[in-house]
DSSP file (Angstrom, degrees, kcal/mol; ACC not computed):
  #  RESIDUE AA STRUCTURE BP1 BP2  ACC     N-H-->O    O-->H-N    N-H-->O    O-->H-N    TCO  KAPPA ALPHA  PHI   PSI    X-CA   Y-CA   Z-CA
    1    1 A M              0   0    0      0, 0.0    95,-2.2     0, 0.0     2,-0.4   0.000 360.0 360.0 360.0 147.8   36.2  -84.3  -14.3
    2    2 A K  E     -AB  65  95A   0     63,-2.8    63,-2.3    93,-0.2     2,-0.6  -0.968 360.0-138.8-130.1 146.3   32.5  -83.5  -14.0
    3    3 A R  E     -AB  64  94A   0     91,-3.5    91,-2.0    -2,-0.4     2,-0.6  -0.926  17.9-159.8-100.7 122.6   30.3  -80.7  -15.6
    4    4 A I  E     -AB  63  93A   0     59,-3.3    59,-2.3    -2,-0.6     2,-0.5  -0.906   7.6-171.6-105.4 121.5   27.9  -79.3  -13.1
    5    5 A E  E     -AB  62  92A   0     87,-2.8    87,-2.9    -2,-0.6     2,-0.5  -0.952   3.0-173.1-115.8 121.4   24.9  -77.5  -14.7
    6    6 A A  E     -AB  61  91A   0     55,-3.0    55,-3.0    -2,-0.5     2,-0.6  -0.956  15.2-158.1-120.3 133.2   22.6  -75.6  -12.6
    7    7 A I  E     +AB  60  90A   0     83,-2.8    83,-1.3    -2,-0.5     2,-0.2  -0.939  33.1 164.3-104.4 116.9   19.3  -73.9  -13.6
    8    8 A I  E     -AB  59  89A   0     51,-2.8    51,-2.5    -2,-0.6    81,-0.2  -0.765  43.2 -83.5-129.7 171.1   18.5  -71.3  -11.0
    9    9 A R    >   -     0   0    0     79,-0.6     3,-1.3    72,-0.3     4,-0.4  -0.500  37.4-127.9 -70.9 141.7   16.3  -68.2  -10.4
   10   10 A P  G >  S+     0   0    0      0, 0.0     3,-1.8     0, 0.0     4,-0.4   0.904 108.0  60.4 -55.4 -41.6   17.9  -65.0  -11.9
   11   11 A I  G 3  S+     0   0    0      1,-0.3     4,-0.2     2,-0.1     3,-0.1   0.659 104.3  50.1 -67.5 -13.7   17.5  -63.2   -8.5
   12   12 A R  G <> S+     0   0    0     -3,-1.3     4,-2.4     1,-0.1    -1,-0.3   0.460  83.5  93.8 -99.5  -4.3   19.8  -65.8   -6.9
   13   13 A F  H <> S+     0   0    0     -3,-1.8     4,-3.1    -4,-0.4     5,-0.2   0.934  83.3  48.8 -59.5 -50.6   22.6  -65.6   -9.5
   14   14 A E  H  > S+     0   0    0     -4,-0.4     4,-2.3     1,-0.2    -1,-0.2   0.879 113.0  48.3 -59.3 -39.6   24.8  -63.0   -7.7
   15   15 A A  H  > S+     0   0    0     -4,-0.2     4,-2.2     2,-0.2    -1,-0.2   0.887 113.5  47.9 -66.2 -39.1   24.6  -64.9   -4.4
   16   16 A V  H  X S+     0   0    0     -4,-2.4     4,-2.6     2,-0.2     5,-0.2   0.944 111.4  50.3 -64.6 -48.6   25.5  -68.2   -6.2
   17   17 A K  H  X S+     0   0    0     -4,-3.1     4,-2.1     1,-0.2    -2,-0.2   0.899 112.8  46.0 -59.0 -42.2   28.4  -66.5   -8.0
   18   18 A E  H  X S+     0   0    0     -4,-2.3     4,-2.1    -5,-0.2    -1,-0.2   0.897 111.7  51.8 -67.7 -40.0   29.8  -65.1   -4.7
   19   19 A A  H  X S+     0   0    0     -4,-2.2     4,-1.2     1,-0.2    -2,-0.2   0.900 111.4  46.8 -61.3 -43.4   29.4  -68.4   -3.0
   20   20 A L  H  <>S+     0   0    0     -4,-2.6     5,-3.0     1,-0.2    -1,-0.2   0.871 110.5  52.4 -68.1 -37.8   31.3  -70.2   -5.7
   21   21 A N  H ><5S+     0   0    0     -4,-2.1     3,-1.7    -5,-0.2    -2,-0.2   0.900 103.8  59.0 -62.9 -40.3   34.1  -67.6   -5.7
   22   22 A E  H 3<5S+     0   0    0     -4,-2.1    -1,-0.2     1,-0.3    -2,-0.2   0.855 107.8  44.8 -58.0 -36.7   34.4  -68.1   -1.9
   23   23 A I  T 3<5S-     0   0    0     -4,-1.2    -1,-0.3    -3,-0.2    -2,-0.2   0.331 127.6 -98.0 -92.0   9.3   35.2  -71.8   -2.4
   24   24 A G  T < 5S+     0   0    0     -3,-1.7     2,-0.8     1,-0.2    -3,-0.2   0.654  79.4 134.7  87.4  16.1   37.6  -71.1   -5.3
   25   25 A V      < +     0   0    0     -5,-3.0    -1,-0.2     1,-0.2    -2,-0.1  -0.870  14.4 151.0 -98.3 108.8   35.4  -71.7   -8.3
   26   26 A Y        +     0   0    0     -2,-0.8     2,-0.5    -3,-0.1    -1,-0.2   0.778  45.2  76.2-107.0 -35.3   36.0  -68.8  -10.7
   27   27 A G        +     0   0    0     85,-0.2     2,-0.3    37,-0.1    37,-0.2  -0.671  56.8 142.6 -85.4 127.2   35.4  -70.1  -14.2
   28   28 A M        -     0   0    0     -2,-0.5     2,-0.4    35,-0.1    35,-0.2  -0.988  42.8-130.9-156.8 158.2   31.8  -70.6  -15.3
   29   29 A T  E     -C   62   0A   0     33,-2.6    33,-2.7    -2,-0.3     2,-0.4  -0.965  24.8-165.5-113.0 134.3   29.6  -70.2  -18.3
   30   30 A V  E     +C   61   0A   0     -2,-0.4     2,-0.4    31,-0.2    31,-0.2  -0.973   7.9 179.6-127.0 130.8   26.3  -68.4  -17.7
   31   31 A T  E     -C   60   0A   0     29,-2.5    29,-3.1    -2,-0.4     2,-0.5  -0.990  27.7-129.9-133.0 132.9   23.3  -68.3  -20.1
   32   32 A D  E     +C   59   0A   0     -2,-0.4     2,-0.3    27,-0.2    27,-0.2  -0.749  43.0 169.2 -78.4 129.4   19.9  -66.6  -19.8
   33   33 A V  E     -C   58   0A   0     25,-2.2    25,-3.3    -2,-0.5     2,-0.3  -0.857  28.1-138.7-137.7 166.8   17.4  -69.3  -20.5
   34   34 A R  E     +C   57   0A   0     -2,-0.3     2,-0.3    23,-0.3    21,-0.1  -0.968  39.0 122.3-126.4 143.0   13.6  -69.8  -20.3
   35   35 A G  E     -C   56   0A   0     21,-2.4    21,-2.3    -2,-0.3     2,-0.3  -0.984  37.7-131.8-178.9-180.0   11.8  -72.9  -19.1
   36   36 A F        +     0   0    0     -2,-0.3     2,-0.1    19,-0.2    19,-0.1  -0.981  13.4 179.3-148.8 158.0    9.3  -74.5  -16.7
   37   37 A G    >   -     0   0    0     -2,-0.3     3,-1.1     4,-0.0    -2,-0.0  -0.098  69.6 -28.3-126.4-130.6    9.1  -77.5  -14.4
   38   38 A R  T 3  S+     0   0    0      1,-0.2    48,-0.0    -2,-0.1    -2,-0.0   0.774 127.0  66.8 -65.2 -26.6    6.4  -78.7  -12.2
   39   39 A Q  T 3  S-     0   0    0      1,-0.1    -1,-0.2     3,-0.0    47,-0.0   0.756  89.0-149.3 -71.1 -21.5    5.0  -75.2  -11.5
   40   40 A Q    <   -     0   0    0     -3,-1.1    -2,-0.1    14,-0.1    -1,-0.1   0.807  48.9 -77.5  63.3  29.6    3.9  -75.0  -15.2
   41   41 A G        -     0   0    0     13,-0.1     2,-0.3    -6,-0.1    13,-0.2  -0.358  59.3 -99.2  80.2-162.7    4.5  -71.2  -15.3
   42   42 A H  E     -D   53   0B   0     11,-2.1    11,-3.9    -2,-0.1     2,-0.3  -0.968  21.4-108.6-154.5 169.6    2.0  -68.7  -13.8
   43   43 A T  E     -D   52   0B   0     -2,-0.3     2,-0.3     9,-0.2     9,-0.2  -0.808  28.5-175.9-106.7 147.7   -0.8  -66.3  -14.8
   44   44 A E  E     -D   51   0B   0      7,-2.7     7,-3.5    -2,-0.3     2,-0.4  -0.982  19.7-133.1-138.2 151.1   -0.7  -62.5  -14.9
   45   45 A K  E     +D   50   0B   0     -2,-0.3     2,-0.4     5,-0.2     5,-0.2  -0.878  23.5 175.5-105.5 136.2   -3.2  -59.8  -15.5
   46   46 A Y  E >  S-D   49   0B   0      3,-2.9     3,-1.8    -2,-0.4    -2,-0.0  -0.944  71.1 -20.4-143.8 116.7   -2.4  -57.0  -17.8
   47   47 A R  T 3  S-     0   0    0     -2,-0.4     3,-0.1     1,-0.3    -1,-0.0   0.849 127.7 -49.3  50.2  43.0   -5.0  -54.3  -18.7
   48   48 A G  T 3  S+     0   0    0      1,-0.3     2,-0.3     0, 0.0    -1,-0.3   0.268 117.3 106.9  86.7  -8.5   -7.8  -56.5  -17.8
   49   49 A S  E <   -D   46   0B   0     -3,-1.8    -3,-2.9     2,-0.0     2,-0.5  -0.785  64.1-133.0-103.4 146.4   -6.7  -59.6  -19.7
   50   50 A T  E     -D   45   0B   0     -2,-0.3     2,-0.4    -5,-0.2    -5,-0.2  -0.867  22.8-169.1-100.2 128.2   -5.2  -62.7  -18.1
   51   51 A Y  E     -D   44   0B   0     -7,-3.5    -7,-2.7    -2,-0.5     2,-0.7  -0.929  16.0-140.9-117.2 137.4   -2.1  -64.2  -19.6
   52   52 A T  E     -D   43   0B   0     -2,-0.4     2,-0.8    -9,-0.2    -9,-0.2  -0.883  11.2-157.4 -96.5 118.9   -0.4  -67.5  -18.9
   53   53 A I  E     +D   42   0B   0    -11,-3.9   -11,-2.1    -2,-0.7     3,-0.1  -0.859  18.5 170.8 -97.8 106.4    3.3  -67.3  -18.8
   54   54 A N        +     0   0    0     -2,-0.8     2,-0.7   -13,-0.2    -1,-0.2   0.815  63.6  56.9 -86.5 -34.8    4.6  -70.8  -19.5
   55   55 A L  S    S-     0   0    0    -15,-0.1   -19,-0.2   -13,-0.1    -1,-0.2  -0.869  72.9-164.6-105.3 110.7    8.3  -70.1  -19.9
   56   56 A L  E     - C   0  35A   0    -21,-2.3   -21,-2.4    -2,-0.7     2,-0.3  -0.609  28.2-101.1 -93.2 152.1    9.8  -68.4  -16.9
   57   57 A P  E     + C   0  34A   0      0, 0.0     2,-0.3     0, 0.0   -23,-0.3  -0.571  50.0 166.1 -75.4 135.1   13.2  -66.7  -17.0
   58   58 A K  E     - C   0  33A   0    -25,-3.3   -25,-2.2    -2,-0.3     2,-0.4  -0.815  33.1-122.4-135.1 170.0   16.1  -68.8  -15.5
   59   59 A I  E     -AC   8  32A   0    -51,-2.5   -51,-2.8    -2,-0.3     2,-0.6  -0.989  15.5-154.2-118.0 132.3   19.9  -68.7  -15.4
   60   60 A K  E     -AC   7  31A   0    -29,-3.1   -29,-2.5    -2,-0.4     2,-0.5  -0.937  15.8-173.2-103.2 117.0   21.8  -71.7  -16.6
   61   61 A L  E     -AC   6  30A   0    -55,-3.0   -55,-3.0    -2,-0.6     2,-0.4  -0.950   1.1-168.9-114.3 130.2   25.3  -71.8  -14.9
   62   62 A E  E     +AC   5  29A   0    -33,-2.7   -33,-2.6    -2,-0.5     2,-0.3  -0.979   9.6 169.9-123.6 128.7   27.9  -74.4  -16.0
   63   63 A V  E     -A    4   0A   0    -59,-2.3   -59,-3.3    -2,-0.4     2,-0.5  -0.986  22.0-146.9-133.5 146.8   31.1  -75.3  -14.3
   64   64 A V  E     +A    3   0A   0     -2,-0.3   -61,-0.2   -37,-0.2   -37,-0.1  -0.972  27.7 169.6-114.1 129.0   33.6  -78.0  -14.8
   65   65 A V  E     -A    2   0A   0    -63,-2.3   -63,-2.8    -2,-0.5     5,-0.1  -0.885  39.5 -92.8-133.2 156.3   35.4  -79.3  -11.7
   66   66 A P    >>  -     0   0    0      0, 0.0     3,-2.2     0, 0.0     4,-0.6  -0.402  47.3-105.7 -66.6 155.9   37.7  -82.2  -10.7
   67   67 A D  G >4 S+     0   0    0      1,-0.3     3,-1.1     2,-0.2     4,-0.4   0.825 117.3  59.1 -53.8 -38.2   35.8  -85.2   -9.4
   68   68 A E  G 34 S+     0   0    0      1,-0.2    -1,-0.3     2,-0.1     4,-0.2   0.594 104.4  51.5 -73.4  -6.9   36.8  -84.6   -5.8
   69   69 A R  G <> S+     0   0    0     -3,-2.2     4,-2.6     1,-0.1     5,-0.2   0.527  81.9  95.1-100.4  -7.0   35.2  -81.1   -5.7
   70   70 A V  H <X S+     0   0    0     -3,-1.1     4,-2.9    -4,-0.6     5,-0.2   0.911  85.2  43.7 -52.5 -54.9   31.8  -82.2   -7.0
   71   71 A E  H  > S+     0   0    0     -4,-0.4     4,-2.3     1,-0.2    -1,-0.2   0.856 113.2  52.5 -61.4 -38.2   30.0  -82.6   -3.7
   72   72 A E  H  > S+     0   0    0     -4,-0.2     4,-2.1     2,-0.2    -1,-0.2   0.912 113.4  44.0 -61.9 -45.2   31.5  -79.3   -2.3
   73   73 A V  H  X S+     0   0    0     -4,-2.6     4,-2.7     2,-0.2    -2,-0.2   0.923 113.0  50.6 -69.0 -43.2   30.3  -77.4   -5.4
   74   74 A V  H  X S+     0   0    0     -4,-2.9     4,-2.7    -5,-0.2     5,-0.2   0.916 110.9  49.0 -58.4 -46.8   26.9  -79.0   -5.4
   75   75 A A  H  X S+     0   0    0     -4,-2.3     4,-2.1    -5,-0.2    -1,-0.2   0.904 112.8  48.6 -62.8 -39.4   26.3  -78.2   -1.7
   76   76 A T  H  X S+     0   0    0     -4,-2.1     4,-2.5     2,-0.2     5,-0.2   0.922 111.7  48.9 -65.1 -43.8   27.4  -74.6   -2.2
   77   77 A L  H  X S+     0   0    0     -4,-2.7     4,-2.4     1,-0.2     5,-0.3   0.932 112.1  48.3 -59.3 -46.3   25.1  -74.3   -5.2
   78   78 A M  H  X S+     0   0    0     -4,-2.7     4,-1.5     1,-0.2    -1,-0.2   0.899 114.0  46.0 -62.9 -42.5   22.2  -75.7   -3.3
   79   79 A E  H  < S+     0   0    0     -4,-2.1    -1,-0.2    -5,-0.2    -2,-0.2   0.938 117.4  42.6 -66.7 -47.6   22.7  -73.5   -0.3
   80   80 A A  H  < S+     0   0    0     -4,-2.5    -2,-0.2     1,-0.2    -1,-0.2   0.813 119.4  42.6 -72.1 -34.2   23.2  -70.3   -2.3
   81   81 A A  H  < S+     0   0    0     -4,-2.4   -72,-0.3    -5,-0.2    -1,-0.2   0.722  88.3 107.0 -89.6 -22.1   20.3  -70.9   -4.8
   82   82 A R     <  +     0   0    0     -4,-1.5   -74,-0.0    -5,-0.3    -4,-0.0  -0.352  24.8 159.3 -69.5 131.0   17.6  -72.2   -2.4
   83   83 A T        -     0   0    0      2,-0.3    -1,-0.2    -2,-0.1     3,-0.1   0.524  54.9-120.7-114.6 -18.8   14.7  -70.0   -1.5
   84   84 A G  S    S+     0   0    0      1,-0.4     2,-0.2     0, 0.0    -2,-0.1   0.418  77.0 113.2  91.8   0.6   12.4  -72.9   -0.4
   85   85 A E  S >  S-     0   0    0      1,-0.1     3,-1.0     2,-0.0    -1,-0.4  -0.685  80.4 -89.3-103.7 155.9    9.8  -72.0   -3.0
   86   86 A I  T 3  S+     0   0    0     -2,-0.2    -1,-0.1     1,-0.2     0, 0.0  -0.372 112.2  42.0 -58.4 138.9    8.7  -74.0   -6.1
   87   87 A G  T 3   +     0   0    0      2,-0.1    -1,-0.2    -3,-0.0     3,-0.1   0.567  65.6 132.4 101.0   7.6   10.9  -73.1   -9.0
   88   88 A D    <   -     0   0    0     -3,-1.0   -79,-0.6     1,-0.2     2,-0.2   0.768  64.7-126.4 -67.3 -23.3   14.3  -72.9   -7.3
   89   89 A G  E     -B    8   0A   0    -81,-0.2     2,-0.3   -83,-0.0    -1,-0.2  -0.752  17.2 -81.7 121.8-163.1   15.8  -75.0  -10.1
   90   90 A K  E     -B    7   0A   0    -83,-1.3   -83,-2.8    -2,-0.2     2,-0.4  -0.951  19.0-142.5-145.3 160.4   17.7  -78.1  -10.8
   91   91 A I  E     -B    6   0A   0     -2,-0.3     2,-0.4   -85,-0.2   -85,-0.2  -0.995  15.4-168.0-126.4 134.0   21.3  -79.3  -10.8
   92   92 A F  E     -B    5   0A   0    -87,-2.9   -87,-2.8    -2,-0.4     2,-0.5  -0.965   4.0-160.6-121.8 139.2   22.7  -81.8  -13.3
   93   93 A I  E     +B    4   0A   0     -2,-0.4     2,-0.3   -89,-0.2   -89,-0.2  -0.981  15.9 171.8-123.3 127.7   26.1  -83.6  -13.1
   94   94 A A  E     -B    3   0A   0    -91,-2.0   -91,-3.5    -2,-0.5     2,-0.2  -0.977  34.6-104.3-136.9 150.1   27.7  -85.2  -16.3
   95   95 A E  E     -B    2   0A   0     -2,-0.3     2,-0.5   -93,-0.2   -93,-0.2  -0.482  25.0-152.4 -68.7 137.4   31.1  -86.7  -17.0
   96   96 A V        -     0   0    0    -95,-2.2     3,-0.1    -2,-0.2    -1,-0.0  -0.978   3.7-164.6-111.3 123.2   33.6  -84.7  -19.0
   97   97 A L        -     0   0    0     -2,-0.5     2,-0.3     1,-0.2    -1,-0.1   0.870  67.6 -13.5 -74.9 -40.1   36.0  -86.8  -20.9
   98   98 A D        -     0   0    0     10,-0.1     2,-0.3     2,-0.0    -1,-0.2  -0.985  52.0-154.2-157.8 158.9   38.6  -84.2  -21.6
   99   99 A A        -     0   0    0     -2,-0.3     9,-1.8    -3,-0.1     2,-0.4  -0.990  10.9-164.0-137.4 145.8   39.2  -80.4  -21.5
  100  100 A I  B     -E  107   0C   0     -2,-0.3     2,-0.7     7,-0.2     7,-0.2  -0.991  17.0-141.3-134.7 123.0   41.7  -78.5  -23.7
  101  101 A R     >  -     0   0    0      5,-2.6     4,-2.9    -2,-0.4     5,-0.3  -0.784  16.5-153.7 -81.8 115.3   42.8  -74.9  -23.0
  102  102 A I  T  4 S+     0   0    0     -2,-0.7    -1,-0.2     1,-0.2     9,-0.0   0.889  87.1  55.0 -63.7 -41.7   43.0  -73.5  -26.6
  103  103 A R  T  4 S+     0   0    0      1,-0.2    -1,-0.2    -3,-0.1    -2,-0.0   0.873 127.1  15.0 -60.6 -39.9   45.7  -70.9  -25.8
  104  104 A T  T  4 S-     0   0    0     -3,-0.2    -2,-0.2     2,-0.1    -1,-0.2   0.598  94.4-122.7-112.8 -15.5   48.2  -73.3  -24.3
  105  105 A G     <  +     0   0    0     -4,-2.9    -3,-0.1     1,-0.3     6,-0.1   0.497  53.3 158.0  80.6   6.4   47.1  -76.7  -25.4
  106  106 A E        -     0   0    0     -5,-0.3    -5,-2.6     4,-0.1     2,-0.3  -0.316  25.2-154.1 -59.9 148.3   46.9  -78.0  -21.8
  107  107 A R  B >   +E  100   0C   0     -7,-0.2     3,-0.9    -3,-0.1    -7,-0.2  -0.858  44.4   2.2-129.4 158.8   44.6  -81.0  -21.4
  108  108 A G  G >  S-     0   0    0     -9,-1.8     3,-1.5    -2,-0.3     4,-0.3  -0.346 123.6 -13.5  70.2-145.9   42.6  -82.5  -18.6
  109  109 A E  G >  S+     0   0    0      1,-0.3     3,-1.6     2,-0.2    -1,-0.2   0.785 129.5  68.1 -62.5 -29.0   42.4  -80.8  -15.1
  110  110 A A  G <  S+     0   0    0     -3,-0.9    -1,-0.3     1,-0.3    -2,-0.2   0.772  95.3  57.4 -60.4 -25.4   45.3  -78.6  -16.0
  111  111 A A  G <         0   0    0     -3,-1.5    -1,-0.3     1,-0.2    -2,-0.2   0.569 360.0 360.0 -80.1 -10.5   43.0  -76.9  -18.5
  112  112 A L    <         0   0    0     -3,-1.6    -1,-0.2    -4,-0.3   -85,-0.2   0.494 360.0 360.0 -78.9 360.0   40.5  -76.0  -16.0
């Protein structure tokens, strides 16, 4: 099993969620986060003063999938989240050693 963690633009979340639902990925954890990458934030003017916004709002989406679904899920995430602009986000993939459904005690892929 793998955990796929995607940091995406908030405006792309609904499109990403719908795209994942279309391929049968329903369970996910979503967190509002702030951060920056290469773009280093941006500047804004407010009442004549210039402010540098270093931490931009993002959405962190996490899903755990069987190994054989990883490439399909990653391709779907990339297609749905991409705008072509700097700041589209990142995808991280990590090994999951075990999963346990608390209600039933099921383990492994059965718990997903």
